[in-house]
C-alpha positions as CSV (number, residue, x, y, z in Angstrom):
1,M,-49.2,-32.4,-4.2
2,T,-46.1,-31.5,-2.1
3,S,-42.6,-32.0,-3.2
4,S,-40.1,-33.4,-0.7
5,T,-36.4,-32.8,-1.0
6,N,-34.2,-35.8,-0.5
7,Y,-31.3,-34.8,1.7
8,T,-29.1,-37.8,1.3
9,P,-25.4,-37.4,2.2
10,K,-24.5,-37.4,-1.5
11,V,-26.9,-34.5,-2.2
12,V,-25.7,-32.5,0.8
13,L,-22.1,-33.0,-0.3
14,E,-22.9,-31.9,-3.8
15,Q,-24.6,-28.8,-2.5
16,N,-21.7,-28.0,-0.2
17,R,-19.3,-28.5,-3.1
18,A,-21.3,-26.2,-5.3
19,N,-21.4,-23.5,-2.6
20,L,-17.6,-23.8,-1.9
21,E,-16.8,-23.6,-5.6
22,K,-19.0,-20.4,-5.9
23,S,-17.3,-18.9,-2.8
24,L,-13.9,-19.8,-4.3
25,R,-14.7,-18.0,-7.6
26,V,-15.9,-14.9,-5.7
27,S,-12.7,-15.0,-3.5
28,R,-10.4,-15.3,-6.6
29,L,-12.2,-12.4,-8.3
30,A,-11.8,-10.3,-5.1
31,L,-8.1,-11.1,-4.9
32,I,-7.5,-10.2,-8.5
33,K,-9.4,-7.0,-8.1
34,H,-7.5,-6.1,-5.0
35,A,-4.1,-6.9,-6.6
36,L,-5.0,-4.8,-9.7
37,L,-6.1,-1.8,-7.7
38,S,-3.0,-2.0,-5.5
39,S,-0.8,-2.1,-8.5
40,L,-2.6,0.8,-10.1
41,Q,-2.3,2.8,-6.9
42,R,1.4,2.2,-6.7
43,S,1.9,3.0,-10.4
44,G,-0.1,6.2,-10.0
45,A,1.9,7.3,-6.9
46,A,5.2,6.6,-8.7
47,L,4.0,8.6,-11.7
48,I,3.0,11.5,-9.6
49,T,6.3,11.4,-7.8
50,A,8.2,11.2,-11.1
51,L,6.3,14.1,-12.6
52,T,6.4,16.4,-9.6
53,A,9.8,15.6,-8.3
54,G,12.5,18.1,-9.0
55,D,15.5,19.0,-6.9
56,E,13.4,19.5,-3.8
57,P,14.0,17.1,-0.9
58,R,11.2,14.7,-0.1
59,I,10.4,14.6,3.6
60,K,8.4,12.0,5.4
61,V,7.5,11.9,9.1
62,I,7.8,8.5,10.8
63,N,6.0,8.1,14.1
64,R,7.7,5.7,16.4
65,A,7.2,4.7,20.0
66,E,10.3,6.8,20.9
67,G,9.0,9.8,19.0
68,K,9.0,11.3,15.5
69,V,11.8,10.8,13.0
70,W,12.1,12.8,9.8
71,K,13.2,10.9,6.8
72,V,14.6,13.0,4.0
73,F,15.6,12.0,0.5
74,D,17.8,14.4,-1.3
75,P,17.5,13.9,-5.1
76,I,20.6,16.0,-5.8
77,T,22.9,13.7,-3.9
78,N,20.6,10.6,-4.1
79,Q,21.0,10.1,-0.3
80,K,18.7,9.5,2.6
81,H,19.0,11.4,5.8
82,F,17.3,10.8,9.2
83,F,16.6,13.5,11.8
84,E,15.3,13.0,15.3
85,S,14.3,16.7,15.7
86,E,12.6,19.2,13.5
87,A,15.3,21.7,14.4
88,G,18.0,19.3,13.0
89,L,16.0,19.0,9.9
90,R,15.6,22.7,9.5
91,T,19.4,23.3,10.0
92,W,20.2,20.7,7.3
93,L,17.7,22.2,4.9
94,E,19.2,25.7,5.4
95,Q,22.7,24.4,4.9
96,R,21.6,22.5,1.8
97,Y,20.0,25.6,0.4
98,Y,23.1,27.8,0.8
99,L,25.4,25.1,-0.5
100,N,23.4,24.8,-3.7
C-alpha cells in the first residue's frame, strides 16, 4: 500500500507558513545573538580602555582617499587633535611631553 500526499493549495500554504515561521524564529535568534555579542564586544573594549588608559595620548590612524590622518585624543586636556603628517604628530607629542 502506498501513501499519497495531497498537495491542495491549503496544505501547501500551511507548509509554507510553517517554514516561514521556523525561519523567522531562527532569524530572531540570530539577531538577538548578534546584538548581544556586539554589546559585549563594545563593553569589553570600553573596559579595557578604561583600565589601561592613563595620561598617555590615544592615537588612531585613519586611512582616507587623500591619505592618512592621525587622530589623537589627549586625556589630560580632554581634546582631540588631527594631523595630516606623522612629522606633525611627532612634533606635537614632543611638545606635549616637555610641557607636562
